[in-house]
Every structure is written in C-alpha cells, then in structure tokens.
C-alpha positions in Angstrom: -18.9 230.4 68.5 -18.2 227.1 66.7 -14.6 227.1 68.1 -16.0 227.7 71.6 -18.5 224.8 71.2 -15.7 222.6 69.9 -13.5 223.5 72.9 -16.4 222.8 75.3 -16.9 219.4 73.6 -13.2 218.5 73.9 -13.3 219.4 77.6 -16.4 217.3 78.1 -14.8 214.3 76.4 -11.7 214.8 78.6 -13.8 215.0 81.7 -15.6 211.8 80.8 -12.3 210.0 80.3 -10.9 211.3 83.6 -14.0 210.1 85.5 -13.8 206.7 83.7 -10.2 206.4 84.5 -10.8 207.3 88.2 -13.4 204.6 88.6 -11.3 202.1 86.7 -8.3 202.6 89.0 -9.9 203.7 92.2 -12.8 201.2 92.6 -11.3 197.8 93.5 -12.8 194.6 92.3 -14.4 192.3 94.9 -11.8 190.3 96.7 -11.8 186.6 96.1 -12.9 184.6 99.1 -10.7 181.5 98.3 -13.6 179.2 97.7 -13.8 179.9 94.0 -11.0 177.4 93.3 -10.7 173.9 94.7 -7.8 171.4 94.4 -7.7 167.7 94.6 -5.4 166.7 97.4 -5.9 163.0 97.6 -7.9 160.2 96.1 -8.1 156.4 96.5 -10.3 153.4 96.9 -11.1 150.7 99.4 -12.6 152.8 102.1 -15.7 155.1 102.3 -14.9 158.3 104.2 -17.7 160.3 105.8 -16.5 163.4 107.8 -13.6 165.7 108.0 -12.2 168.0 110.8 -9.2 170.1 111.6 -7.4 170.8 114.9 -4.0 170.9 116.6 -2.3 171.2 113.2 -3.8 168.1 111.7 -6.6 167.4 109.2 -8.6 164.3 110.2 -11.0 162.2 108.1 -13.2 159.4 109.5 -14.6 156.5 107.6 -15.3 152.7 107.5 -13.0 151.2 110.2 -10.5 153.9 109.4 -9.4 157.4 110.5 -6.7 159.1 108.5 -4.8 162.3 109.3 -2.5 164.8 107.6 -0.6 167.9 108.5 -0.8 169.3 104.9 -4.1 167.9 103.5 -2.0 166.1 100.9 0.0 163.3 102.5 -2.3 161.1 104.6 -1.5 158.4 107.2 -3.8 155.9 108.8 -4.3 156.6 112.5 -4.3 153.9 115.2 -7.9 152.9 115.8 -8.5 150.5 118.7 -12.1 149.4 117.6 -13.6 148.6 114.3 -16.7 150.6 113.4 -18.1 152.9 110.7 -16.9 156.3 112.1 -19.6 158.5 110.6 -18.5 161.7 112.4 -15.4 163.3 113.7 -15.3 166.6 115.6 -12.7 168.8 117.3 -13.7 170.7 120.4 -10.7 173.0 120.5 -8.6 170.6 122.5 -9.6 167.0 121.6 -10.9 165.1 118.6 -14.0 162.9 119.0 -15.1 160.2 116.6 -18.5 158.5 116.6 -19.2 155.0 115.3 -22.5 154.1 113.7 -22.7 150.3 114.1 -21.7 149.8 117.7 -22.3 153.3 119.1 -18.6 153.6 119.5 -16.9 156.7 120.9 -13.1 157.4 120.4 -11.0 160.4 121.3 -7.6 161.7 120.4 -5.4 164.7 121.0 -3.8 164.7 117.5 -5.9 162.5 115.2 -3.1 160.0 115.1 -3.5 157.8 118.2 -7.0 157.1 119.3 -8.4 155.8 122.6 -11.6 153.8 122.9 -13.8 155.7 125.4 -16.9 153.6 125.2 -18.9 151.3 122.9 -22.6 150.4 123.0 -24.4 147.2 124.0 -25.6 145.3 120.9 -28.8 144.5 122.8 -29.6 148.2 122.9 -29.6 148.5 119.1 -28.3 152.1 119.4 -26.2 153.9 116.8 -24.5 157.2 116.6 -24.5 159.7 113.7 -22.9 162.7 115.3 -20.8 163.7 118.3 -19.9 167.0 120.1 -18.4 168.0 123.4 -19.2 171.2 125.1 -19.1 172.5 128.7 -17.9 169.1 130.0 -20.8 167.2 128.5 -20.4 164.8 125.5 -23.6 164.6 123.3 -24.1 162.1 120.5 -27.0 162.0 118.1 -28.4 159.0 116.3 -31.1 156.5 117.1 -32.3 153.0 117.8 -32.2 150.6 114.9 -34.8 148.2 116.1 -37.7 150.6 116.3 -36.0 153.3 114.2 -36.5 156.0 116.8 -34.2 159.0 116.7 -32.4 159.9 119.9 -29.8 162.0 121.7 -27.3 160.6 124.2 -25.5 162.5 126.8 -22.5 161.8 129.1 -21.3 163.8 132.0 -18.2 161.6 132.6 -16.2 162.3 129.4 -18.1 159.8 127.2 -17.7 156.7 129.4 -21.4 156.3 130.2 -24.3 157.6 128.2 -28.0 158.3 129.0 -30.4 158.2 126.1 -33.1 160.7 125.4 -35.8 159.7 122.9 -38.0 162.5 121.8 -41.4 161.5 120.5 -42.1 161.3 116.8 -38.4 161.5 115.7 -36.8 159.2 113.2 -33.2 160.4 113.3 -30.7 162.9 114.6 -28.0 163.6 112.0 -25.9 166.4 113.6 -25.3 168.1 116.9 -23.2 171.3 117.5 -22.3 173.4 120.5 -23.1 177.1 120.1 -22.2 179.8 122.7 -22.8 177.5 125.6 -25.8 175.6 124.2 -26.3 172.5 122.1 -28.3 172.5 118.8 -29.3 169.2 117.2 -31.0 168.6 113.9 -33.3 165.7 112.9 -36.5 164.9 111.2 -39.7 162.8 111.3 -41.3 161.2 108.3 -45.1 161.6 108.5 -45.9 159.5 105.4 -45.7 162.4 102.9 -42.1 163.5 103.6 -39.7 164.7 106.3 -40.6 167.3 108.8 -37.5 169.1 110.2 -37.0 169.2 114.0 -34.5 171.2 115.9 -33.6 170.4 119.5 -32.1 173.0 121.8 -30.4 172.4 125.2 -28.4 174.4 127.7 -26.9 171.3 129.3 -27.2 168.4 126.8 -29.7 166.7 129.2 -33.0 168.5 128.9 -34.1 169.3 125.3 -36.7 171.6 123.8 -38.2 170.7 120.4 -38.6 173.3 117.6 -40.5 172.7 114.4 -38.9 174.6 111.5 -41.9 174.4 109.2 -39.8 172.9 106.5 -38.9 169.5 105.2 -35.2 169.9 104.6 -34.2 166.4 106.0 -31.4 168.0 107.9 -27.9 166.5 107.4 -25.6 169.0 108.9 -25.4 172.2 111.0 -22.9 175.1 111.3 -22.7 178.3 113.3 -21.0 181.6 112.5 -21.7 185.3 112.7 -24.6 184.8 115.1 -26.4 182.6 112.6 -27.2 178.8 112.6 -27.3 177.2 109.2 -28.8 173.8 108.5 -28.4 171.9 105.2 -30.1 168.8 103.9 -31.7 167.0 101.0 -34.3 169.8 100.7 -32.0 172.8 100.7 -30.8 175.3 103.3 -32.5 176.9 106.3 -31.1 179.4 108.8 -31.9 181.0 112.2 -30.5 183.6 114.4 -31.9 182.1 117.6 -32.7 178.4 116.8 -36.5 179.1 117.2 -37.5 180.9 114.0 -36.2 179.5 110.8 -36.1 180.8 107.2 -35.5 178.8 104.0 -32.7 180.5 102.1 -32.0 178.0 99.2 -33.6 175.0 97.5 -32.0 172.7 95.0 -29.4 169.9 95.0 -29.1 167.7 98.0 -26.6 169.0 100.5 -24.7 166.9 103.1 -22.2 169.2 104.8 -21.8 172.9 105.9 -19.0 174.8 107.6 -18.2 178.4 108.6 -14.8 180.1 108.6 -13.3 183.6 108.2 -16.7 185.1 107.6 -18.0 182.8 105.0 -20.3 179.7 105.0 -19.6 176.8 102.6 -22.1 174.0 101.9 -21.4 170.9 99.8 -23.4 168.1 98.4 -24.4 165.9 95.4 -22.2 165.6 92.3 -19.6 168.0 93.6 -21.9 170.8 94.5 -20.3 173.7 96.4 -22.2 176.8 97.6 -20.8 179.8 99.4 -22.4 182.7 101.3 -21.1 185.6 103.3 -24.4 186.0 105.2 -26.0 182.6 105.3 -28.9 183.9 103.2 -27.7 184.5 99.6 -25.8 181.5 98.2 -23.4 181.4 95.2 -22.5 178.2 93.3 -18.8 177.5 93.1 -16.8 175.1 90.9 -15.4 172.1 92.8 -13.8 170.4 89.8 -15.3 167.0 90.8 -18.5 165.1 90.3 -18.0 163.1 93.5 -20.7 163.4 96.1 -19.2 165.7 98.7 -20.2 164.3 102.1 -18.7 166.9 104.4 -16.8 170.2 104.5 -14.6 171.7 107.2 -12.5 174.8 107.9 -9.0 175.1 109.3 -5.7 176.8 108.7 -7.4 179.5 106.6 -8.8 177.0 104.0 -11.9 174.9 103.5 -11.6 171.2 102.8 -14.0 168.5 101.7 -14.3 164.8 101.4 -16.4 163.0 98.8 -17.4 159.6 97.4 -17.7 158.8 93.7 -20.9 156.9 93.9 -23.1 155.6 96.8 -22.3 152.0 95.7 -18.5 152.2 95.4 -15.6 153.0 97.7 -13.7 155.6 95.6 -13.0 158.7 97.6 -11.6 162.2 97.0 -10.3 165.0 99.4 -10.4 168.6 98.1 -9.0 171.8 99.5 -9.8 175.4 98.6 -7.4 178.3 98.1 -6.5 180.2 101.2 -9.0 183.0 102.0 -8.4 186.0 99.8 -5.9 184.4 97.3 -6.7 183.9 93.6 -4.5 180.8 93.1 -3.0 177.9 94.9 -0.4 180.0 96.7 -0.3 178.9 100.3 1.0 181.3 102.9 1.3 180.7 106.6 -2.0 180.7 108.4 -3.4 180.2 111.9 -3.0 176.9 113.7 -6.5 176.7 115.0 -9.5 175.4 113.2 -13.0 174.1 113.4 -14.8 171.2 111.8 -18.1 171.4 110.1 -19.7 171.9 113.5 -18.2 175.4 113.9 -18.6 176.9 117.3 -17.8 173.9 119.4 
C-alpha cells in the first residue's frame, strides 16, 4: 500500500509539472504595444514648438514662426514659411497639411510639409486668433477666439480657407481643438464661471451650425482624438470620453495633459513633465515611461509609431522630439510600415 501511495504521489507531481510546463509554454505573454519605450530623436533651443503631425511620408512640427519637417523623425529641416506667426496647430487631412497661426489668425497649407502657401491671414482690427484647424468635407474649420473680449469662437470657410465666417457661442472662453469625425466636426472648449472651467463640446455636420453639449466636467479641454468609435478629450483636469459626443464619462484624473492621439488600436495621451498614458479602450489608462521631464505638448501617430514634441519649461525655448517603438516591437528595431498617418486629431 505504501508503494502504491508513493507511486500515486509521483504521478501527481509529474502531472503538476506537466500542467505547469504547458501553461508556461502555451500561454503567451501580452504583446508589447510599442509605447512602452520612447526614444529622443531631436532636441534644440531657440524655438518653441507646439504641435506635430504626419502625412505623405513626412513628420511635421509647427512652432514660433517656424515649421520643420523630417522623413525619419530624426533629421529635421526648416520648411519654407511665407508669413511669420506662432503656428500653434498643424493637421493633415489625408491629402494636405494645414497650419494655424495664433497671433494673426494665419492659415497656411502644404502638400508635403516642406513648402507652405499663405491661404489667408486675419485683420488685426478683428482681434481674432486661432488655436486649431481641421479640414473635412470641403469645409475648413478653425477654433480660437477673440482677444479683445476673450470670447471663444469657431470660424468656418467654404472656399478652402480663403474667407472665414466667425461663430461665437455664448458663454465660451476658448476653443482649443477641432477634429473631423465620420463626416462631422467636434470642437472642445470651456467657460470659466468664477470657480473653474466648465467643459463645452460643440458638434456640427457642416462646420456652420453648431450644437453645444455640456460634459458635466471641468477638464479644461486641450485636445481631442477619435478611434474605435470613441471620442477622447484630454485637458488639465484629466480625460473624458464619449461614444456619441453627447454623453461623456470621466476616465482618468491626475497630471495635466495637452495632447492625445489614436493609432493601430491604441490611444496615447501626453502632458506635464513627460507624462505618457496609453489605453486600448479609451477607458483604462496605463502610465508609460517617456524618458524625459519636458512638458509634452502634443502627440501624433504615423508610419506605425507614435511621436511627441515637448518643451523643457514654459519660460524657455528648449525643445525635444520623441518617438515610440513601432507597434508590437520590444526595442528600437524599425521595420517598414505604412505610408499613411494621422495627426493628434485622428479621423480627419
């Protein structure tokens, strides 16, 4: 009987080892997304850069009286810019790059990010400024405001950005981002009521008539992105999301965030002191290590990687450009990817 019990014990131990070995070899570890590791591609001083986009084989970064471009995110060249302004936004609509200037309400466009054309510039007497630009369905929409009375506004053009008509919603201080989503425009802004910001979302099918939505939160929206049937807004109060633009849910609170992008099934948000967050559903967010303490102003997606631009301190002109690994790789091993890409306003 003792021999039989011993034999049974040995069989049991062997079975446990076999099961353990099966799970060890048969159950794969979760694949890396590519956003776990970031690499510094460029740094410098003398210019503050704000936004970043990708399209037609080029990465493009906009800044103070400067727009730079690169085909590898490492070697950067100054583009030809016909008008001096603080270009606080750059966007790619699938065919054309658009850049918006804050000081003069300037609008530029380019096919490659290298040579830029002055499309229009504002009248100083109007005191208008732009914070964001997007083109969709033949209509160009910019978001910003009026600096004399500090009213937030939206501006639309039906003749390729040559002439704009302003729309000033009531009780709005600023519009900071506009995206084009499945044939509709979504704009994010806020109103300060004396106690803090109240988020406001504006929805439009044509860029001309807008419907206001109160999110119920005080995120102080800085950027919007769209992917997997979800709109994500980030700001100084965290992250909110919505599947229809009407009902919003707060999904994260913490460090101030300034940019968000979607690509290859993942959202990435960036912000203060090198903060990088990632999410596969726009609901649950995971901190990642960026390797920098610079304030990351924007993030984009293109050629199977995410990329970000940052500023060392709000009072200096030191900048950095980062790039993640390609999606699914564990290290900086770049393989050939697609040649199409979207900026932080994914879905245009």
